[in-house]
N, C-alpha and C positions, 0 to 999 in steps of 0.2 A: 702847268704845276699851281699858277696861282689858283686856279678853278678847283683844283682839288683839294689843296688846302683850306679854301671855304667852306669846301663839300665837307670836309672833317670836322671844322670848325661848328659848321651846323648841327652834324650830327652829333656831336658830342653835347651842346645844347638840350638838343631831344635828349638825349640819355640822363641828363642832369633830370629833365623835367620827369622822365618815366620813373626814376628811380625813386625822385622825392614823393609820387605816388602811392609808389608800391610801398614804402614807410609810410604814410598816413596809413592806407586800407593794412598796414600789417598790424598798427599802433590801435586801430579800433576793432580789428576782428574778434580779440581778445573778450572786450567788453560785450561784442555782438553775441559771442557765445556764452555766456555767462548768463546774457539774460535769456535766452532761448530755453538753457538749462533748468533754468528756474521757472521760466512761463507752460513747460509743458506738462509736468504732474499735475499741475490746478487744472489745466484746461482739461487734460486726461479724465479728472476725478468728477469733474463739472458735468463732463460727456456723460457719467456714469449715472452720476445721482439724478440728473432729468431724465434719461432712459426709466430707472428706476420709479422716478414719480409718474413719467408718464404711464407706465403698465399698472398704475394703481389707480388711474382717473376710472370715475364712474362715468358712463357714456352720458346720461342725460344732462349731468352738471355742466361737464368738459363740453357738448358741443355748443353750450350757450356762452362760454368762455372768450373774450378779447385772442386768447392764445390759442384757441382751436385753430386759428387761421394758420398761423405759423406752421402746421402740422399737417394744414388739408392739403391734400393733389389737387391740382387744376390742370386737367387732360384737354387739351385742345382750344387752350384760352386766346391761341394765337398770338402772344408774344411771349417775351423771354427777356432775363437780365442776366448782363455779363459784369463781371467785376474784374476790371485787369489790373493787375499791379505791378507796375516795373519802376526803372530807374528813374531819377531826373536827368541823368549826366552819363553819356558814352562812355569809351574808353574801358569798356569791362567785357572784353572778349564776345562770346557769344549769349551773353547773360539776354539781352533785350533780343535778341534774332530770335532765339527759341522759343520765348514767349509771345511773340510776334505771327510767329507762325502755328504756335500752337491756337492763338485767338482766331488766326486765318480761318484755320483746319476746322475752328469750332462755328463761326460764322457763317461757312459753306453748308453744315450738316443742319443748320436753322434758318437757311436763307429765305423759307415759305414765311419766317416769322418776322413780326415788327420786336426789333431789339434796342433794349436800353440798357444806356454801359453808364457805368461809374467808373470813373479812372484814376485811378493811385499812381503818378507817378507821370512827368512832362512827356517821356520817350511813348507810352502808351498812350496819352490825350493826342498826344499830334499826330499819331499813325491813324489813330482812330477818324481825326477828323479830317485826313488826306482820302480817306477810302470812298471810293465811288461805285456806285451799283450796287450800294445794300441799304437797308430801312434799318437808317438805324440812330439813333438819337441818345448825345451823352447828358444823363439829366446832373450830372455832379461830378466834380472832380480834385482831388486833393495833391497837389502840387510842393516841393517843397519839404516834406517831414522828414526825408533821410537827409542824413544819418542818426535823428535826434529821436527817434519813433518814440512815443509816448503812450500808457492809456488813455489819455484824453482823443487822442488821433483815432485809437479802435472805438471809442465810444462815438464819434461823431462819425465814423463810415458805418458803425451797427446802426445807426439811428436814420441816415440815408437809405441803407439799404432795406429797413424796415419798412420805411415810408414808402420806398418802391416798391417791395412787394404787396403792400396796402392799399396805395393809391392807385397804381398801374394796372393793377391783376395780373401780373404777370404768372407764367405756368412755372416758370422754375427761376434760379438765382445761379448761376454759376461762377466758381472761382477761378480766374488762372495766374497761379503764382508760380514763383521759384523756391522750391526746398533748401534748406539746407542740408546736405549729406556731410561733407568734410572738407575741410581745406581746398582739396581739388577735384572737388564732386558736385554739384546742385544737380536738382532734379525738377522739372516743369511738373507741376501738379494742375490736374483739371478735374475740381470736384463739386459737388452739386452741395452749397450753404442750404437752401430753401426749397422745397418744402423740408420739416426735418424727419418726417413720419420714417421716413424709407431706412435713414441713418442711424435714428436713434431704435429703430425695432431690431435692425443689426448688432445691436452692443447690448441690449434686453434680454433679458433671461427669459424664465417660464412666468407667465400673466399672472400679477399679483402677489403678496405675500411677502415682499421684499421689507415692507416695513411695517410687520404684523406686531410687533413689540414695540412699536413708537406710538405716544400719541403726538398730536400736531395743534399748536397754538401760534398765527392761525391756522386753519385747515390745508390739506395738502393743494388745492385746486390756489388758494391766495398766494402759497408757497412757490408753485410754477410758476404762476404769471409774474412773479418779484423775481424769479431766479433766471428765466427765459432771457430779457435782456442782458443781465451779468453775464450769461454762458455766451451769448452771440458775440459781447464784446471781446470775452476771454479768448474765443477763437480767433477772433480777427487780430486781437492784440499778438496771440503767437503767429499768426499767418505774416503778419508784418514784420515781425522780429526773424521771422524764417527767410523773409524776402532782402531785409537788410542784410544779415549775416552773408547770402547767397553772394548778393551783389558787391560786397568788399571783398570777400572770396574771390570771385570772378576778376574782379579790380585787382586785385595783387596780384593772382595771377599773368593776368593779360600784360601788367606792367613791367614783370620780371622776363616775362618773354622778349617783350619790345625791347629791356634794357641789355639781353643777350643778343640779339640780334644788332642792338647799337654798336656793342662790342665789335660785334664779328666783321660789320661792316666798315669800322675804323681801322681794323686791323687790316681788312683787305685793303681800303684804301691806301693807306699807311705802306703798305707793301707795294701797290702802286707807285706811290711817289717815291718810295725809293730806287725802285727799278729806272725809273725816268731819270732820276739824278744821276744813278749811274751810268743810265747811256748815255748822257749829255757830258760829264765827265768823259768816259770813255770816246766819246767824239772828240773831245778836245783835244785829249791828249794823243790821239790817232793826228789831227791836223797838226799838234804841234810836231811832231815826230816825223810827218811828214814835208813839212815846212824844213826841219831842222836837215834834213838827207837832200833835200833840194839844192841848200844852200852849200851843204858841204860837197856835194856832186860837184 
């Protein structure tokens, strides 16, 4: 009985912790949702603006521009970039597990290439450092930025990624992150960030004519060159916010399930304790009755 009481006490302590973590995540999720809803329209319109400007570019001028490198495809480069966005902490259900499984599948698909990785979040960094049998180099890492992501973090990440793409000559840069769908659902996304050409062409309409009624000062090419860093930063900011909200939602659900399981476990242990006490009382009563009958006889 003493062991059961200790077990009940420890489960109650764990329940208090999980319930507190659930309430903290629930308090933060609303702000994270509002941040996502505010960032999505801006990121989407930036995509369409870049797509429209790209279709207006003159080939001769654009090919000599530094911006051209971000659109140029590099098939057969022999190396690739991976940006893995995970959480810094655990206790978030399958949030990190699904991301790491997706990252492993991507690494297997690119096992013949040299991989340069940028890690956001401690879990992903530690996982990639432990990997064996993969030609992988972690070129940059960002930890401890959740749950207070700011646009500064997105700009720093954009600088690291564009420098990786320019200096290392990688074929492409792929993002692996969790997208926030709802409070009970998150979706792992495996999306290409660079080169921009394929994604931008999917958004753009017929070539030319989008800005025929506009005069530009400075010209379109300089405007595109100025907007590209802001575009990449805006997309990464949205992605970081998506991951942050998805993590909070996953942690809230995981801690709620853990609290419910703790309640069920406490109920089961309490029932077991009561049955044991009842059995002991019944045994003692039987012994007393037996003793009284023996004395009476």
